[in-house]
C-alpha positions as CSV (number, residue, x, y, z in Angstrom):
1,M,-1.6,10.4,14.4
2,I,-2.2,11.1,10.7
3,L,-1.9,8.1,8.3
4,W,-2.4,8.3,4.9
5,L,-4.0,4.6,3.3
6,D,-4.2,3.3,0.0
7,E,-5.1,0.1,-1.6
8,S,-3.0,-1.8,-4.8
9,G,-2.6,-4.6,-6.5
10,F,0.6,-7.0,-7.1
11,Y,0.9,-9.6,-9.7
12,L,2.6,-12.4,-10.7
13,L,4.0,-11.2,-13.5
14,P,7.1,-9.1,-13.6
15,G,7.3,-5.1,-13.7
16,A,10.0,-5.2,-15.7
17,V,12.1,-2.2,-15.4
18,R,15.7,-0.9,-16.6
19,T,18.3,-3.7,-16.2
20,Y,22.4,-3.9,-16.7
21,A,22.2,-6.4,-19.7
22,P,24.6,-5.3,-22.4
23,R,23.4,-3.4,-25.0
24,G,22.0,-5.6,-27.8
25,Q,21.4,-8.4,-25.6
26,T,17.9,-8.0,-24.0
27,P,17.3,-9.9,-21.0
28,I,14.4,-12.2,-21.4
29,L,12.4,-13.0,-18.3
30,R,10.1,-16.3,-18.7
31,V,7.0,-16.5,-16.2
32,P,3.5,-17.9,-16.7
33,L,1.0,-15.9,-18.0
34,S,-1.3,-15.6,-15.1
35,R,-3.6,-12.9,-13.4
36,D,-3.5,-13.9,-10.2
37,H,-2.6,-11.3,-7.6
38,L,-2.4,-9.8,-4.6
39,S,-4.7,-7.6,-3.3
40,V,-2.5,-4.9,-1.0
41,I,-4.0,-2.0,1.7
42,S,-1.3,-0.1,3.4
43,A,-1.1,3.2,6.0
44,I,1.9,5.4,6.1
45,S,2.8,7.9,8.5
46,P,4.7,11.2,8.3
47,E,7.5,9.6,11.0
48,G,7.7,6.8,8.6
49,E,5.7,3.7,9.5
50,L,4.3,1.1,7.2
51,F,1.2,-0.8,8.1
52,L,0.1,-3.4,5.6
53,L,-1.7,-6.2,5.0
54,A,-1.9,-8.4,1.6
55,Q,-4.7,-11.1,0.9
56,D,-5.4,-13.0,-2.3
57,H,-8.3,-11.8,-3.2
58,A,-9.7,-8.4,-3.7
59,L,-10.2,-6.0,-1.1
60,N,-14.0,-4.8,0.0
61,G,-15.7,-2.9,2.7
62,A,-15.2,-5.5,5.5
63,D,-11.4,-5.4,4.5
64,V,-10.9,-2.4,5.3
65,A,-13.1,-2.2,8.0
66,R,-10.6,-5.1,9.3
67,F,-7.4,-3.1,8.7
68,L,-9.5,0.1,10.5
69,R,-10.0,-1.7,13.8
70,H,-5.9,-3.6,13.5
71,L,-4.6,-0.1,12.6
72,L,-6.9,1.0,16.2
73,R,-5.3,-1.4,18.3
74,V,-1.8,-1.3,17.8
75,I,-2.0,2.6,17.6
76,P,-3.3,4.1,20.7
77,D,-3.8,7.4,19.6
78,P,-6.6,9.1,17.6
79,L,-6.5,8.8,14.0
80,L,-6.6,10.7,11.4
81,I,-7.2,8.5,8.0
82,I,-6.8,10.6,5.2
83,W,-7.2,8.1,1.8
84,D,-9.3,8.7,-1.6
85,G,-13.1,8.2,-2.6
86,G,-12.8,4.6,-3.2
87,P,-16.1,3.0,-3.2
88,I,-14.9,0.5,-0.4
89,H,-14.5,2.9,1.9
90,R,-17.9,3.8,2.1
91,G,-19.1,0.7,2.6
92,Q,-21.7,-0.4,5.1
93,P,-18.5,-2.2,7.4
94,V,-16.5,1.0,7.8
95,E,-19.3,3.1,8.2
96,D,-20.4,1.0,11.1
97,L,-16.5,1.0,12.5
98,L,-16.9,4.8,12.4
99,A,-20.1,5.0,13.8
100,A,-18.7,2.4,16.9
101,V,-15.6,3.9,17.4
102,G,-16.5,7.5,17.3
103,R,-14.7,11.1,15.6
104,D,-12.8,11.5,18.6
105,R,-10.7,8.5,17.9
106,L,-10.9,7.7,14.3
107,Q,-11.7,10.1,11.7
108,V,-11.6,9.9,8.2
109,E,-10.9,12.5,5.3
110,P,-11.4,12.1,1.7
111,L,-8.4,13.5,-0.8
112,P,-9.7,15.1,-4.1
113,A,-10.6,12.4,-7.0
114,Y,-8.4,14.5,-9.1
115,A,-5.7,14.6,-7.4
116,P,-3.8,11.0,-6.3
117,D,-0.9,12.2,-6.2
118,L,-1.8,13.6,-2.9
119,N,-1.5,10.3,-1.5
120,P,1.8,9.9,-0.2
121,D,1.2,5.7,-0.2
122,E,1.3,6.1,-3.9
123,G,5.3,6.5,-3.7
124,V,5.9,4.0,-1.4
125,W,3.5,1.5,-4.3
126,N,5.5,3.0,-6.7
127,Y,9.1,2.2,-4.4
128,L,8.3,-1.6,-4.0
129,K,6.9,-2.7,-7.4
130,R,9.7,-0.4,-9.0
131,V,13.3,-1.5,-6.6
132,E,12.5,-3.5,-4.1
133,L,10.1,-5.9,-6.6
134,R,12.0,-4.8,-10.4
135,N,11.8,-8.0,-12.3
136,M,11.1,-10.1,-9.7
137,C,10.0,-13.2,-11.4
138,C,7.2,-15.3,-9.6
139,Q,5.8,-18.5,-9.9
140,N,2.8,-18.1,-7.3
141,L,1.1,-16.2,-4.5
142,R,2.9,-17.6,-2.1
143,H,6.1,-17.2,-3.8
144,L,4.8,-13.0,-4.4
145,R,3.7,-12.9,-0.8
146,T,6.9,-14.0,0.5
147,A,8.6,-11.7,-1.9
148,L,6.2,-8.7,-0.8
149,R,6.7,-9.6,2.8
150,E,10.8,-9.3,2.2
151,A,10.1,-6.0,0.7
152,A,8.1,-4.4,3.0
153,I,10.5,-5.3,6.0
154,R,13.3,-4.1,3.9
155,L,11.1,-0.4,3.4
156,C,10.5,-0.2,7.3
157,T,14.0,-0.2,7.9
158,K,14.3,3.0,5.7
159,P,11.8,5.1,7.4
160,E,13.7,8.4,5.2
161,I,12.0,6.9,2.1
162,I,8.7,6.5,3.6
163,R,9.1,10.3,5.0
164,S,10.3,11.7,1.3
165,C,6.8,10.1,-0.2
166,V,5.1,12.2,2.5
167,R,7.4,15.4,1.4
168,E,7.2,14.7,-2.5
169,A,3.3,14.7,-2.2
170,G,4.0,18.3,-0.7
171,Y,3.4,17.9,3.2
172,H,5.4,19.2,5.7
173,V,4.4,17.7,8.9
């Protein structure tokens, strides 16, 4: 099974997009200034499946290895993970997991560093941030986590959107 994997951050501050306010009456979104965020890692399949993990601290190599172990538990097929060349993907916990599992069960391939648009998971982040969570003002991380979980559940019911992200990245699988 092929999976594209990527990480992103979701902040309490809203991603303001187009609104339907009357012309000349700019809506004002009131939120406290904060750098609090959720670090999120996800993987998508060409069939439109979404696997996601969110946490309130920065992702590291151990978190990536934990996510990969989760994927290995829920997907019985051999996995091909396609991801960017981020340093957390090359950490010792990930290397240890790859050595323990073996290439016939889990294989990883990096995308070129100069082409993030080749990762269809970027399209999923764009959809979640600009469609599902547009103009969302969250008061705290628990509220943001709930909103993100609900948005991800809605996205899982629309596998055609995930498949379109795969096609938009240029893959025909």
